C-alpha positions in Angstrom: -0.2 0.0 0.1 2.8 2.4 1.0 4.7 1.9 -2.5 1.4 1.9 -4.7 0.9 5.8 -2.6 4.2 6.6 -3.6 3.8 5.5 -7.0 0.8 7.9 -7.2 2.4 10.6 -5.5 5.4 10.9 -8.2 3.5 9.8 -11.6 0.6 12.2 -10.8 -0.3 15.2 -12.7 2.2 18.0 -12.0 0.6 21.7 -11.4 1.4 24.6 -13.0 5.2 26.2 -11.7 4.4 28.1 -8.4 5.8 32.0 -8.0 6.0 34.2 -5.2 3.4 36.9 -4.9 4.4 40.4 -6.9 3.9 42.2 -3.4 7.2 39.8 -2.1 9.5 41.5 -4.6 11.2 44.3 -3.5 14.5 45.2 -3.2 16.9 44.3 -0.8 17.6 45.9 2.7 21.4 46.6 1.8 22.7 47.3 5.0 21.9 43.7 5.9 23.4 42.0 2.8 26.8 43.9 3.7 26.7 42.8 6.9 26.2 39.4 5.6 29.1 39.7 3.5 31.2 41.4 6.9 29.9 38.1 8.8 31.2 35.8 6.1 34.2 37.8 5.6 34.9 37.3 9.6 34.2 33.9 9.2 37.1 33.0 7.0 39.5 35.0 9.5 39.2 38.3 8.0 39.4 41.3 10.0 36.2 43.7 10.2 35.5 46.7 11.4 30.9 47.2 11.6 30.1 50.5 10.5 27.4 48.8 8.2 24.4 48.3 10.7 22.6 50.9 13.0 22.5 48.8 16.2 23.9 50.0 19.2 27.6 48.4 20.4 26.7 48.6 23.7 24.5 45.9 25.8 20.7 46.7 27.0 21.3 48.4 30.3 21.7 46.3 33.5 18.3 47.5 34.7 16.7 45.8 31.6 18.3 42.5 32.0 17.7 42.3 35.7 14.2 42.9 35.1 14.3 40.3 32.5 15.2 37.4 34.6 13.1 38.7 37.8 10.4 37.5 35.3 11.9 34.6 34.3 12.6 33.5 37.5 8.6 34.2 38.4 7.6 31.4 36.1 5.1 31.9 33.8 5.4 34.3 30.8 2.3 34.7 28.4 0.2 36.8 26.4 -0.4 40.3 26.9 -3.4 42.7 25.7 -3.0 43.0 22.2 -2.0 46.6 22.5 0.2 45.8 25.4 0.5 46.0 29.2 -1.0 48.7 31.1 1.6 49.1 33.4 4.2 50.4 30.3 1.5 52.2 28.3 1.1 54.1 31.7 5.0 55.0 31.3 5.8 55.7 28.1 2.7 58.4 28.5 4.7 59.7 31.4 7.7 59.5 29.2 5.8 62.4 27.3 5.3 64.5 30.0 8.6 64.5 31.5 10.2 64.8 28.3 8.4 66.8 26.1 5.9 68.6 28.0 3.5 66.9 26.1 0.0 64.8 27.8 -0.8 62.1 26.3 -3.5 59.1 27.7 -2.4 55.8 28.2 -5.1 54.9 25.7 -3.3 56.1 23.0 -0.2 54.4 23.4 0.4 51.2 21.6 3.5 48.8 22.3 5.0 47.3 18.8 7.3 44.4 18.0 9.6 46.7 17.0 9.1 49.9 15.2 8.8 47.6 12.1 5.3 46.5 14.0 4.0 49.5 14.3 4.8 50.6 10.5 2.8 47.6 9.3 -0.2 48.4 12.1 -0.1 51.5 11.0 -0.3 51.3 7.6 -2.8 49.0 7.6 -4.7 50.9 9.5 -4.4 54.2 7.8 -4.0 53.5 4.1 -6.1 51.3 1.6 -3.7 49.4 -1.6 -3.3 52.3 -4.5 -2.8 54.8 -1.7 -0.3 57.1 -2.3 2.3 58.0 0.8 5.0 60.5 0.9 8.2 59.7 1.9 12.1 61.8 2.0 15.0 60.5 -0.2 17.5 59.5 1.3 15.2 57.8 3.9 15.1 54.7 5.6 14.4 51.8 2.9 11.8 49.7 4.7 9.3 52.6 3.9 9.9 51.9 0.6 9.8 48.5 0.5 7.0 47.7 3.7 4.6 50.0 1.9 4.9 48.7 -1.7 4.6 45.0 -0.2 1.3 45.8 1.2 0.2 47.5 -1.5 0.6 51.0 -1.4 2.5 53.4 -3.7 5.5 55.1 -1.8 6.3 58.6 -3.2 9.7 59.9 -2.4 10.4 63.3 -3.0 13.8 64.5 -3.0 15.2 66.6 0.0 18.4 69.4 -0.4 20.3 71.3 1.7 18.6 73.6 1.0 15.9 72.4 3.3 18.0 71.3 5.9 17.5 67.5 3.8 13.9 67.2 5.1 10.4 67.3 3.8 9.0 70.8 4.0 5.1 72.2 3.6 5.9 73.2 -0.2 7.2 69.9 -1.0 3.9 67.8 0.4 2.0 70.6 -1.4 3.4 70.4 -5.1 3.0 66.5 -4.4 -0.3 66.8 -3.5 -1.2 69.3 -6.8 0.0 66.7 -8.9 -1.4 63.5 -7.9 -3.2 63.4 -4.2 -1.8 61.5 -1.5 -2.9 59.9 1.6 -0.1 60.5 4.2 3.3 62.0 4.9 6.2 60.3 6.5 8.9 62.2 8.1 12.0 61.2 10.3 14.2 63.4 12.2 16.6 62.8 13.4 17.1 60.7 9.9 18.9 57.8 9.1 20.5 57.8 7.0 21.5 61.5 7.4 21.7 62.1 10.7 20.0 65.5 10.3 17.3 67.2 12.6 13.7 68.4 11.8 13.4 71.7 13.6 9.9 72.6 15.6 9.3 75.2 13.1 9.7 72.6 9.9 7.2 70.0 11.7 4.5 73.0 12.3 5.3 73.6 8.6 4.5 69.5 7.5 1.8 69.4 10.3 -0.2 72.6 8.6 0.1 71.0 4.9 -1.2 67.4 6.6 -4.3 69.3 8.2 -5.1 71.4 5.8 -4.8 68.6 2.6 -6.5 66.1 5.0 -3.4 63.6 4.9 -1.9 61.2 7.9 0.8 62.6 9.2 3.7 60.0 10.4 6.5 60.4 12.4 9.5 58.4 12.7 11.3 59.4 16.2 13.2 56.3 16.5 16.3 58.3 17.5 14.9 60.5 19.8 17.4 60.4 22.9 20.2 60.7 19.8 21.2 64.2 19.5 24.2 66.8 19.9 23.0 70.1 19.9 20.2 70.3 20.5 16.9 68.2 21.4 14.4 66.9 19.4 10.9 67.8 18.9 7.5 65.4 18.9 5.4 65.9 16.4 2.6 65.9 19.0 3.9 68.8 19.8 2.1 70.8 16.6 -0.1 68.1 15.9 -1.7 66.0 18.4 -3.2 63.8 15.6 0.5 62.8 14.5 0.6 59.0 14.5 4.4 59.2 16.1 6.5 55.5 15.8 8.9 55.4 18.1 11.3 52.1 19.2 13.2 50.6 22.3 16.1 50.1 20.1 18.2 52.9 19.7 18.7 55.0 22.5 17.5 52.2 24.9 20.0 50.1 23.5 17.5 46.8 22.7 17.1 45.8 19.3 16.8 42.2 19.6 14.3 42.9 22.1 11.8 43.5 19.6 9.5 46.3 21.1 8.8 49.4 20.3 5.3 51.9 20.5 3.3 54.5 18.4 1.5 56.8 19.5 -1.8 57.1 17.6 -4.8 59.3 17.4 -7.9 58.0 19.1 -10.0 57.0 15.9 -7.2 54.7 15.7 -7.0 52.7 18.3 -9.7 49.9 17.7 -8.9 49.5 13.9 -5.1 48.6 15.1 -6.3 46.8 18.3 -8.1 44.4 15.7 -5.1 43.9 13.1 -2.5 43.7 16.2 -5.0 40.8 17.9 -4.7 38.8 14.2 -1.5 39.4 13.2 1.2 39.4 16.4 -1.4 38.6 19.5 0.7 40.5 21.4 4.3 42.0 21.9 6.1 39.4 23.6 5.8 39.5 27.3 9.5 39.3 28.5 10.1 42.3 25.9 8.0 44.5 27.5 8.7 43.9 31.1 12.1 45.1 29.9 11.2 48.0 28.5 9.5 49.4 31.1 12.4 49.1 33.0 14.9 50.4 30.2 13.1 53.8 31.2 15.0 53.9 35.2 18.5 53.7 33.3 19.1 57.1 32.3 22.8 57.3 33.6 24.1 54.1 31.9 22.0 55.0 28.8 23.7 58.6 28.8 27.1 56.9 29.3 26.4 55.3 25.7 25.7 58.3 24.3 28.3 60.3 25.0 30.5 57.7 23.5 28.5 58.3 20.1 29.1 61.8 20.6 33.1 61.1 21.2 32.7 58.7 17.3 30.8 61.8 15.6 33.4 64.3 16.9 36.2 62.4 16.0 34.7 61.8 12.2 33.6 65.0 11.5 37.1 66.1 12.5 39.0 62.8 10.5 36.9 62.3 7.1 37.7 65.5 5.7 42.0 65.2 6.3 41.3 61.8 4.9 39.3 62.8 1.2 35.9 62.7 2.8 34.7 65.9 3.4 31.6 66.4 1.8 28.6 64.9 4.3 24.9 66.0 5.5 24.6 68.0 8.8 25.1 65.2 11.9 22.4 66.4 14.5 21.4 63.2 15.6 21.4 59.3 15.2 24.8 57.9 14.8 25.0 57.6 11.0 27.6 60.4 8.8 25.9 60.2 5.0 29.2 60.9 3.2 29.2 61.9 -0.4 31.4 60.0 -2.4 31.4 60.9 -6.1 34.9 62.5 -6.3 35.5 59.0 -6.5 33.0 56.6 -7.9 29.2 56.7 -9.2 28.7 53.2 -8.3 28.5 53.1 -4.4 27.0 49.7 -4.5 30.8 48.5 -6.0 33.0 51.3 -3.9 31.6 49.6 -0.9 32.0 46.2 -2.1 35.6 47.1 -2.6 36.1 48.8 0.6 35.2 45.9 2.0 37.2 43.4 0.4 40.7 45.1 0.3 40.3 47.4 3.7 38.2 45.0 6.4 35.4 48.4 6.9 31.7 47.3 6.2 29.6 50.4 5.4 26.6 50.7 3.4 26.5 51.5 0.2 23.8 55.2 0.1 21.8 53.2 -3.2 20.0 51.3 -0.3 18.7 55.6 0.9 18.0 57.1 -2.3 17.6 55.4 -5.4 18.3 58.3 -7.8 21.4 59.7 -6.2 22.7 57.3 -3.9 25.3 55.8 -6.0 27.3 58.5 -5.0 27.1 58.2 -0.7 27.6 55.7 1.0 26.6 55.8 5.2 28.8 55.0 8.1 27.6 54.3 11.7 29.2 55.5 14.7 27.3 53.2 16.9 30.3 50.8 17.8 33.7 51.6 19.7 35.7 54.6 19.1 38.6 51.9 18.5 36.6 51.2 15.8 36.2 54.5 14.6 39.9 55.3 14.8 40.8 52.2 12.9 38.4 52.6 10.2 39.5 55.7 9.2 43.2 54.7 9.4 41.9 51.8 6.9 39.6 54.5 4.8 42.6 56.6 4.1 45.1 54.1 3.2 42.1 52.8 0.7 41.4 56.2 -0.4 45.3 57.3 -1.0 45.8 53.8 -2.9 
């Protein structure tokens, strides 16, 4: 009987070739591809300096790991409410009062699986297939890819030095007049540039969204990591803005995969319904740990001081080795460098740098398909020693 069944399966009519859905045909996240290549080089015995991925070099604060250990010791780790633990939502609401002087009810806080989960939930709640959403170029590549995968059209608007490398109300009005938009997504401090919008700039963007009836989404994942002045939350200029944040960057909790959103009341129940089906809940252990992260300010500020030293080193030494052209580094932990004097193919250029020097950096095409062939991004989230040695190796490469 077994032989007969086997024969039937192997000789039956073959189905037509199965193919992946068109929505899966998004561009690769090149920073992660570079990380894979760098890891392979290391596995082969090569020396690699990692400046490709935006990941804090420091571990999670002690209070975070202690809170997680205590929760494990208590035993059961189960589901939570889809919107997150009430105590964590209350603590995040308090953070907005303390850090920004903005009052946000805990009921409008949604705990998410990193900022990535926040984007998926908010995009599904705000936009229908075919809607158009403005994003900046250069900008975080996952915006384009996530929107496309959901059937939403990303509208990339080129920024320039004249606008502080930020979206403006004027640019949004012009894009909307050409073909209607449904929303706007801005990031400050920005990835890959590190540039930051002023409160006036945020207000200008918020006014345009209000006038045109557009959703205004503000990615504030790098808040806390600024060097000359504090960042402003979009909630200070538009109480209906959708704010997305995460414990990954300032709080050094990338692998814990926990973030949050602040949303208008009208979106709370729709997002809750989506979260119930898509995620059930954010991991309980990560939520317990995230709440403890708010008590680790001294430790986190020490980590940030290390980033500030790395930033100062690069801003001083990159021009000396032949890389003088980069966007302002107001926040985050990146330098977005113009390498157009050396190449018009940043992919090949960054590959050569990794192969010949062991310095892993990300090509600008990840962030700007139109102009990124002349840029590369360096992350200074690692150690000062890594930054010093990287400058030394890059200097030798550029002279050679």
